[in-house]
Backbone as a ProteinNet text record, in pm:
[ID]
protein_1_A
[PRIMARY]
XXXXXXXXXXXXXXXXXXXXXXXXXXXXXXXXXXXXXXXXXXXXXXXXXXXXXXXXXXXXXXXXXXXXXXXXXXXXXXXXXXXXXXXXXXXXXXXXXXXXXXXXXXXXXXXXXXXXXXXXXXXXXXXXXXXXXXXXXXXXXXXXXXXXXXXXXXXXXXXXXXXXXXX
[TERTIARY]
-669.9	-749.4	-660.7	-546.7	-456.8	-403.3	-359.4	-304.9	-413.6	-535.5	-646.3	-667.4	-664.5	-685.9	-576.6	-453.1	-344.7	-365.6	-405	-424.1	-546.9	-638.6	-763.5	-783.2	-675.2	-682.2	-734.2	-828.9	-883	-779	-780.9	-692.9	-753.8	-670.3	-723.5	-835.5	-827.1	-931.8	-1066.8	-1065.6	-1188.5	-1244.8	-1181.7	-1222	-1302	-1413.2	-1496.9	-1455	-1404.1	-1354.8	-1462.5	-1588	-1695.3	-1716.7	-1656.5	-1667.8	-1567.4	-1479.6	-1370.6	-1363.5	-1310.6	-1291.1	-1143.9	-1055.9	-912.1	-835.9	-721.2	-629.3	-492	-419	-287.1	-185.5	-82	30.9	130.1	158.2	250.1	390.1	489.7	627.2	694.8	824.5	910.2	964.1	1083.8	1147.8	1068.2	989.8	911.7	811	770.4	675.4	733	862.9	928.2	904.8	854.3	843.3	697.6	646.7	513.9	398.9	424.4	316.6	291	396.4	381.9	323.1	354.7	311.4	195.5	123.8	8.8	-114.5	-163.8	-275.1	-403.1	-430.6	-552.5	-543.6	-427.7	-408.1	-411.5	-352	-358.1	-502.8	-579.3	-719.2	-800.4	-777.9	-848.6	-818.4	-690.8	-652.1	-710.9	-704.1	-755.2	-907.4	-977.5	-1123.5	-1160.5	-1093.7	-1121	-1099.9	-991.1	-955.7	-1049.6	-1071.3	-1149.5	-1299.8	-1346.8	-1490.3	-1558.5	-1482.4	-1542.8	-1484.3	-1403.9	-1341.8	-1273.8	-1207.3	-1137.3	-997.1	-936.7	-801.4	-705.1	-596	-487.2	-368	-306.5	-196.4	-86.4	30.6	145.1	241.9	318.7	422.5	550.9	661.3	795.4	807.1	857.5	871.8	736.8	629.6	495.5	461.8	532.8	510.7	542.6	609.7	632.3	498.5	395.2	263.8	201.3	252.7	196.4	257.5	374.6	455.5	388.9	306.4	245.9	93.6	38	-107	-144.5	-223.4	-261.8	-412.5	-453	-594.6	-657.7	-789.4	-860.5	-827	-780.7	-743	-599	-532	-396.2	-288	-326.3	-227.6	-191.7	-76.1	-32.2	-106.2	-148.7	-215.8	-127.6	3.7	94.9	132.1	95.9	136	96	195.1	169.7	134.8	143.9	108	231.9	226	332.3	323.8	438	442.9	576.4	577.4	701.5	704.1	815.1	842.1	983.8	1040.5	1176.6	1271.9	1345	1426.6	1558	1605.4	1734.1	1846.8	1839.5	1946.2	1966.3	1863.7	1873.6	1895.8	1896.8	1920.9	2071.5	2107.9	2247.3	2261.8	2303.3	2306.8	2409.3	2500.5	2599.4	2547.7	2438.9	2387.2	2317.1	2323.1	2260.1	2109.4	2043.4	1898.5	1865.8	1942.5	1914	1942.4	2049.1	2083.4	1978.7	1900	1795.4	1665.9	1653	1530.7	1512.4	1388.8	1363.9	1367.8	1358.2	1359.9	1380.6	1407	1414	1275.4	1219.9	1088.5	1093.3	1192.8	1204.3	1212.8	1300.3	1317	1192	1127.5	1007.3	892.9	874.8	769.3	796.8	922.7	957.8	937	966.1	945.8	797.9	712.3	567.5	513.3	604.9	572.9	524	554.4	527.4	627.6	582.9	667.9	724	832.3	888.3	959.1	921.2	984	1015.4	1112.4	1138.9	1192.3	1185.7	1234.1	1366	1398.3	1522.3	1512.1	1625.3	1632.1	1572.4	1500.2	1443.4	1345.7	1278.4	1171.2	1047.4	932.6	809.4	804.1	766.1	744.6	626.1	522.2	400.4	369.2	327.9	280.1	132.3	50.6	-93.1	-125.3	-172.8	-212	-348.3	-450.2	-586.2	-609.1	-647.3	-674.3	-555.2	-438	-312.8	-234.2	-211.2	-143.5	-27.8	93.7	211.6	303.5	372.9	469	605.5	710.4	846.4	900.3	868.3	930	835.6	881	792.5	753.7	838.2	805.3	686.6	653.6	544.4	409.3	408.8	285.8	172.4	199	93.6	36.4	123.6	77.2	-0.6	38.3	-37.4	-176.8	-183.6	-314.1	-400.1	-341.3	-416.6	-469.7	-389.4	-433.2	-548.5	-539.5	-648.2	-776.9	-767.2	-885.4	-941.8	-853.9	-900.1	-976.4	-924.4	-994	-1128.6	-1130.2	-1255.4	-1356.8	-1311.8	-1401.8	-1457.8	-1373.3	-1417.1	-1519.6	-1494.4	-1586.7	-1720.2	-1719.1	-1841.7	-1920	-1856.5	-1924.2	-2035.6	-2154.5	-2264.9	-2236.4	-2280	-2263.1	-2353.4	-2303.5	-2383.6	-2454.6	-2584.8	-2664.4	-2670.9	-2641.7	-2653.2	-2538.4	-2437.8	-2326.8	-2235.6	-2186.1	-2094.9	-1959.4	-1891.6	-1757.7	-1661.7	-1578.1	-1480.7	-1351.7	-1286.7	-1162.2	-1046.7
2433.7	2337.2	2248.9	2207.7	2121.6	2193.6	2316	2390.9	2417.4	2442.7	2461	2331.9	2217.8	2089.5	2063.4	2097.5	2080.4	2168.3	2290.7	2384.7	2349.5	2273.6	2242.3	2093	2021	1877.6	1855.2	1762.3	1732.3	1660.6	1687.6	1620.4	1484	1386.5	1253.6	1256.3	1344.3	1349.1	1394	1454.7	1502.1	1405.4	1289.2	1191.1	1080.2	1041.6	932.7	803.8	708.5	582.7	509.5	526.1	454.9	506.4	618.5	672	609.2	521.8	468	316.2	254.6	109.7	72.3	169.8	140.9	266.2	243.4	349.9	306.8	399.3	366.5	467.9	417.5	499.8	501.3	618.1	632.3	658.2	610.4	620	752.1	745.6	862.4	879	928.7	939.6	1024.5	1119.2	1204.6	1124	1006.4	922.8	872.4	882.3	837.2	934.1	1051.4	1156	1196.2	1171.6	1218.9	1130.9	1027.9	940.6	828.9	758.7	643.4	681.2	800.1	836.7	936.6	950.3	1040.6	966.8	1001.4	927.4	931.1	1042.2	1051.1	961.8	956.4	870.3	723	692.8	556	514.3	600.2	569.2	550	633.7	621.8	487.4	451.1	325.1	204.9	206.2	93.8	84.6	198.2	197	140.1	185.4	137.1	-14.1	-61.3	-203.5	-289.7	-250.3	-333	-315.8	-193.9	-168.9	-171.1	-143.6	-134.9	-236.2	-329.4	-435.6	-381.9	-267	-203.8	-257.3	-214.6	-253.7	-147	-188.9	-98.6	-140.7	-43.6	-74.8	29.5	-7	83.7	46.9	146.4	125.2	190	116.2	166.3	219.5	341.4	399	431.2	424.2	441.7	335.4	221.6	116.4	163.8	278.1	337.4	363.3	392.4	417	296.2	177.3	54.2	12.8	66.2	10	16	112.9	125.5	115.5	51.7	34.3	-80.4	-47.6	-144.9	-165.4	-290.8	-325.9	-314.8	-321.2	-301.7	-407.9	-524.9	-628.5	-611.9	-504	-476	-534.5	-614.4	-674.8	-577.9	-600.6	-518.4	-561.2	-465.7	-498.4	-588.5	-565.9	-645.3	-779.3	-801.1	-921	-1049.5	-1132.4	-1259.8	-1249.3	-1129.9	-1109.1	-1082.6	-1129.8	-1099.3	-951.3	-886.3	-742.6	-707.2	-597.9	-548.5	-397	-343.9	-200.9	-188.2	-70.1	-56.2	-122.3	-226.4	-303.6	-236	-270.4	-217.7	-250.4	-365	-407.5	-308.7	-231.7	-138.7	5.8	30.2	165.3	192.9	318.1	359.5	406.7	318.2	346.4	452.1	486.1	591.5	729.8	733.7	860.7	941.6	1073.1	1163.2	1137.9	1111.4	1089	970.7	862	742.8	767.4	837.1	867.1	955	1027.6	1113	1036	915.5	837.7	804.7	814	783.2	633.2	548.1	402.8	334.3	205.4	119.6	58.2	73.6	15.7	-136	-198.1	-344.1	-392.4	-332	-375.2	-350	-236.2	-205.3	-298.9	-328.1	-422	-560.7	-602.5	-732.4	-733.6	-623.4	-617.9	-625.7	-589.5	-598.1	-731.2	-824.9	-961.3	-967.5	-864.2	-870	-962.5	-1036.5	-1130.4	-1057.6	-983.9	-894.4	-974.1	-944.1	-1006.6	-898.1	-925.5	-832.8	-909.8	-846.1	-906.5	-844.5	-863.1	-809.1	-657.7	-592.5	-446.7	-405.2	-294.8	-234.3	-323.9	-411.4	-491.6	-476.5	-503.8	-500.9	-622.4	-598	-706	-664.3	-745.7	-715.5	-831	-797.1	-895.5	-866.9	-970.3	-960.2	-1059	-1009.3	-1095.4	-1047.7	-1107.4	-1063.8	-922.9	-835	-695.9	-605.1	-663.3	-587.7	-611.1	-503.4	-513	-414.7	-466.5	-380.5	-405.3	-297.5	-305	-258	-318.7	-294.4	-158.3	-111.2	9.8	76.4	185.2	257.3	171	77.2	-10.4	-101	-116	-201.7	-131.1	-1.4	77.2	26.5	6.6	-39.6	-174.1	-263.9	-395.9	-389.4	-299.4	-281	-227.8	-127.6	-71.8	-178.3	-258.9	-366.5	-465.8	-497.2	-588.9	-528.7	-399.1	-331.6	-338	-302	-303.9	-444.7	-544.3	-682.8	-722.1	-683.9	-714	-643.2	-516.4	-440.8	-499.8	-539.9	-602	-733	-812.7	-940.9	-918.1	-819.4	-789.4	-738	-668.6	-610	-707.9	-818	-914.7	-983.5	-993.4	-1061.9	-1211.6	-1269.8	-1413.4	-1488.8	-1598.2	-1680.5	-1786.2	-1780.3	-1876.1	-2006.9	-2116.4	-2248.4	-2284.8	-2204.5	-2234.4	-2339.1	-2428.2	-2529.6	-2466.3	-2509.4	-2451.6	-2485.5	-2391.3	-2414.1	-2467.7	-2554.8	-2613.3	-2550.7
-1317.6	-1242.7	-1155.2	-1212.7	-1137.6	-1014.4	-1031.1	-918.1	-813.8	-857.4	-763.7	-684.2	-755.4	-688.6	-585	-617	-520.7	-397.5	-421.5	-310.3	-225.9	-282.8	-213	-188.7	-181.9	-155.1	-13.3	-1.5	131.1	215.6	342.2	437.3	471	507	539	642.7	739.6	843	786.2	667.3	604.9	501.8	486.2	386.2	453.5	392.7	443.1	372.9	448.8	391.1	313.2	350.4	280.9	138.5	104.4	-31.2	-127.6	-77.2	-158.2	-147.6	-251.8	-254.9	-241.1	-261	-255.1	-214.7	-152.6	-116	-165.4	-226.7	-279	-230.5	-164.4	-123.8	-240.3	-292.9	-405.4	-351	-425.3	-380.9	-406.9	-403.2	-404.4	-264	-253.5	-121.7	-24	-72.4	17.5	99.5	48	121.9	254	269.6	393.4	509.6	481.2	583.9	604.6	724.6	761	716.6	639.7	593.2	694.5	732	821.6	956.6	1004.9	1139.8	1142.6	1032.1	1027.4	1080	1200.5	1259.9	1176.5	1111.1	1030.8	906.8	845.2	728.5	769.6	885.1	936.6	960.8	1025.7	1056.8	929.2	830.1	703	637.7	629.7	565.3	639.6	771.9	850.7	839.4	844	826.6	689.8	586.9	451.4	445.2	501.6	495.8	580.4	704.5	796.6	782.7	785.1	791.1	654.9	549.4	416.6	319.3	372.5	293.7	168.4	185.3	74.7	57.4	-50.7	-86.7	-36.8	23.9	59.8	-23.5	-90.1	-180.1	-167	-219.7	-215.5	-327	-369	-469.4	-419.5	-429	-403.3	-259.5	-242.5	-109	-44.9	-123.4	-67.5	35.5	29.4	129.5	270.5	282.5	415	484.2	407.8	465.1	531.6	500.6	555.7	688.3	719.2	828.2	965.2	991.3	1123.5	1121.4	1017.6	1013.4	1106.6	1209.1	1311.1	1306.8	1295.3	1290	1428.1	1433.1	1559.7	1663.7	1621	1717.8	1766.6	1724.4	1767.7	1678.3	1580.5	1490.9	1378	1319.3	1206.8	1081	1000.3	875.8	789.5	790.2	707.4	771.2	895.8	968.6	897.9	865.5	799.2	652.8	596.2	455.4	370.7	245.3	150.1	114.7	116.6	93.7	28.1	-46.3	-104.1	-97.2	-132	-137.2	-188.2	-184.8	-234.2	-135	-177.6	-83.9	-46.7	71.1	117.2	19.9	-45.6	-137.2	-252.8	-284.9	-396.8	-353.4	-224.2	-172.5	-170.3	-188.7	-172.9	-29.1	56.9	200.5	239.8	148.1	175.7	136.1	59.9	7.9	117.5	102.5	199.6	210	95.6	100	190.8	177.9	257.7	405.7	434.5	573.7	640.7	560.2	617.4	645.2	589.6	610.4	758.2	807.8	949.1	980.3	878.1	898.6	764	770.1	651.5	630.6	512.1	483.3	502.7	442.2	449.2	594.1	672.6	811.4	894.8	874.1	953.1	916.6	788.1	749	807.5	805.2	862.7	1014.1	1081.8	1226.3	1262.9	1168.3	1187.4	1133.5	1109.7	1063.9	919.7	840.3	697.3	630	532.2	458.7	337.2	359.1	257.6	148.7	23.7	-92.5	-194.1	-280.5	-390.8	-509.6	-625.2	-748.9	-790.9	-916.9	-972	-988.7	-978.1	-994.1	-1130.1	-1129.2	-1250.5	-1325.6	-1253.3	-1311.7	-1224.5	-1283.1	-1204.9	-1112.7	-989.5	-893	-806.2	-805.7	-730.8	-636.7	-517.2	-420.9	-395	-409.8	-383.9	-274.2	-162.1	-51.6	-3.2	-57	-26.4	-76.8	13.8	-22.8	2.6	19.2	30.2	-98.4	-173.4	-302.8	-302.8	-324.8	-319.4	-438	-478.1	-586.9	-539.2	-593.8	-546.9	-586.9	-706.5	-759.9	-859	-920.5	-1012.6	-1131.9	-1170.9	-1283.2	-1250.6	-1124.3	-1079.1	-1078.4	-1097.4	-1081.1	-1169.3	-1296.5	-1389.5	-1343.1	-1299.2	-1256.5	-1125.3	-1036	-911.7	-943.8	-1030.2	-1068.6	-1135.8	-1223.4	-1289	-1185.7	-1083.6	-979	-898.3	-868.7	-796.4	-878.8	-1005.7	-1092.6	-1102.9	-1114.7	-1120.3	-995.3	-878.8	-752.2	-745.9	-787.3	-784.2	-882.1	-1000.7	-1098.8	-1046.3	-981.2	-925.3	-814.3	-729.8	-620.2	-671.6	-786.3	-840.6	-926.9	-968.1	-1055	-978.3	-1040	-971.8	-960.9	-851.5	-831.5	-927.7	-981.2	-1070.7	-987.6	-987	-908.6	-985.9	-916.9	-976.9	-1070	-1080	-1168.5	-1103.8	-1187	-1137.2	-1110.9	-1005.9	-978.5	-1091.8	-1125.6	-1231.3	-1170	-1243.7	-1195.4	-1266.4
[MASK]
+++++++++++++++++++++++++++++++++++++++++++++++++++++++++++++++++++++++++++++++++++++++++++++++++++++++++++++++++++++++++++++++++++++++++++++++++++++++++++++++++++++++

């Protein structure tokens, strides 16, 4: 079943954003290639975020998927928002894998006016800025998922009529 699912995975252009409440870019160095510049994936993420008030999230090198997301008003989705991903400080810049990367996630997010932050090496670090939820590394995955679920639960909770505001 798993191999069938891999062979028959729908392409982003075939996915209806209204069928989803969240999109998550998963990390690994492979996310650096073909994700950021895929127009169909960009359109899906932006439609989900803007038109359906969905959550866009990323973990580790998956944050590469966020670098070129442009909203309908021409602004960057990450612009003015707290964001994280795998930081340059933790990359081995002399390694062949790093030299093959088409860009630095940290630098590209900052060039798009993202407020890039990171925590200590090998610890979970999550940034939540509205419906943008990002994690620094693989250790952050559980916390990113928990944040997504928390946002979805809050959005699905019925409003209490006549309830006094809590302090």
